[in-house]
GULO-888517 format. One line per 4 residues: number of its first residue (from 1); their letters; for each residue x negated, y negated, z of C-alpha. Coordinates in steps of 0.02 Angstrom, whole numbers. Layout:
residues N
NUM	a	X Y Z ~ ...
This chain:
residues 164
1	medi	-90 -1400 -201 ~ -48 -1498 -356 ~ -176 -1409 -464 ~ -99 -1236 -449
5	pslv	-56 -1221 -635 ~ -233 -1263 -689 ~ -311 -1148 -558 ~ -195 -1005 -609
9	ehfl	-240 -1031 -792 ~ -424 -1032 -746 ~ -409 -867 -650 ~ -310 -788 -791
13	smrs	-433 -844 -925 ~ -580 -778 -823 ~ -493 -610 -804 ~ -448 -613 -989
17	mdns	-631 -634 -1036 ~ -679 -489 -922 ~ -549 -370 -995 ~ -524 -433 -1174
21	vkyr	-338 -453 -1137 ~ -241 -617 -1142 ~ -157 -630 -972 ~ -9 -746 -947
25	isde	106 -801 -808 ~ 292 -831 -829 ~ 365 -1001 -787 ~ 466 -922 -648
29	aldk	311 -842 -569 ~ 216 -1006 -581 ~ 365 -1093 -500 ~ 360 -967 -358
33	lqky	175 -1004 -331 ~ 208 -1191 -330 ~ 345 -1174 -199 ~ 229 -1081 -83
37	ewpg	154 -1182 60 ~ -31 -1157 22 ~ -151 -1198 162 ~ -271 -1268 32
41	nvre	-358 -1101 13 ~ -409 -1070 -168 ~ -475 -896 -125 ~ -302 -845 -66
45	lknv	-226 -904 -230 ~ -355 -805 -328 ~ -317 -650 -223 ~ -130 -670 -256
49	iesa	-163 -682 -443 ~ -276 -528 -439 ~ -143 -431 -343 ~ -8 -487 -463
53	lais	-111 -427 -611 ~ -137 -259 -525 ~ 49 -240 -490 ~ 99 -295 -665
57	rdst	91 -156 -792 ~ 58 -272 -937 ~ -26 -438 -969 ~ 112 -552 -901
61	ifpe	140 -595 -719 ~ 324 -610 -670 ~ 395 -670 -503 ~ 414 -494 -434
65	hvlv	225 -472 -452 ~ 186 -627 -348 ~ 175 -570 -167 ~ 148 -728 -67
69	srvn	292 -749 51 ~ 322 -713 231 ~ 502 -757 265 ~ 523 -856 425
73	qgkl	689 -942 455 ~ 722 -944 269 ~ 562 -1038 227 ~ 409 -977 132
77	mavk	255 -986 240 ~ 72 -954 208 ~ -13 -803 283 ~ -101 -859 441
81	eeeq	-290 -866 435 ~ -306 -736 574 ~ -199 -614 473 ~ -325 -619 331
85	dadp	-452 -529 441 ~ -325 -403 506 ~ -331 -215 486 ~ -322 -175 298
89	wkil	-193 -39 330 ~ -81 -164 418 ~ -101 -284 273 ~ -55 -143 153
93	ensl	98 -101 258 ~ 153 -283 259 ~ 125 -296 71 ~ 229 -140 40
97	etiv	368 -212 147 ~ 361 -371 43 ~ 365 -271 -119 ~ 516 -172 -62
101	hesl	603 -328 1 ~ 568 -438 -151 ~ 556 -317 -295 ~ 637 -150 -262
105	ddei	799 -192 -170 ~ 904 -193 -328 ~ 813 -44 -403 ~ 842 59 -245
109	ieae	1028 20 -245 ~ 1044 62 -431 ~ 930 215 -429 ~ 995 388 -462
113	egev	983 518 -326 ~ 803 570 -299 ~ 728 428 -404 ~ 676 305 -268
117	yalv	527 401 -201 ~ 457 432 -375 ~ 487 250 -423 ~ 392 182 -273
121	mdri	251 310 -279 ~ 229 282 -466 ~ 200 97 -441 ~ 85 120 -292
125	egvf	-17 256 -377 ~ -57 147 -527 ~ -119 3 -421 ~ -219 120 -309
129	ikkv	-303 213 -453 ~ -347 49 -539 ~ -428 -20 -382 ~ -533 137 -352
133	ydkl	-579 148 -537 ~ -633 -35 -544 ~ -727 -21 -379 ~ -826 128 -445
137	gknq	-878 36 -603 ~ -746 122 -711 ~ -839 286 -693 ~ -710 422 -724
141	lkta	-809 564 -646 ~ -843 470 -484 ~ -664 407 -476 ~ -592 582 -500
145	kvlg	-707 650 -363 ~ -663 512 -241 ~ -477 534 -275 ~ -492 723 -264
149	inrn	-414 752 -434 ~ -470 834 -596 ~ -553 718 -723 ~ -421 762 -854
153	tlrs	-284 718 -729 ~ -370 551 -700 ~ -380 519 -888 ~ -194 550 -908
157	klek	-155 435 -761 ~ -268 299 -832 ~ -172 312 -995 ~ -4 319 -906
161	ynit	-40 159 -809 ~ -129 76 -956 ~ -290 57 -857 ~ -441 16 -964
């Protein structure tokens, strides 16, 4: 799709208006999106942008936040339509594999003993808490109950992951 840059800017500006934060995408991340073989599905692009914003800990999307690829014979390929309706846990598992493959390989190699688990869990926890918090209308009490944690613990995690 030739209009990827304008669609991405549209999605980011819509999200910026919702959250009063100016979201941006790096040139490298935009380049990664443009190299992807999109099946013409704008909804998929929007989902990739939303996921990238959730993974990113600040207002800028970098290439490691853009999880679009399935590597097949060295070529980026779009997720098949039937995979979009697959089991959500399988999709999560595939996404985590992509994250580890694309983003964490170097960090794992360079990590000190005992750091890898905390590194991965820290990143996953922030995305997970944000999703639950947003889904429950940013209600801290409901979110804490659903997550099975104390409200003060939730508050400190919201602050830690810069979730507003």
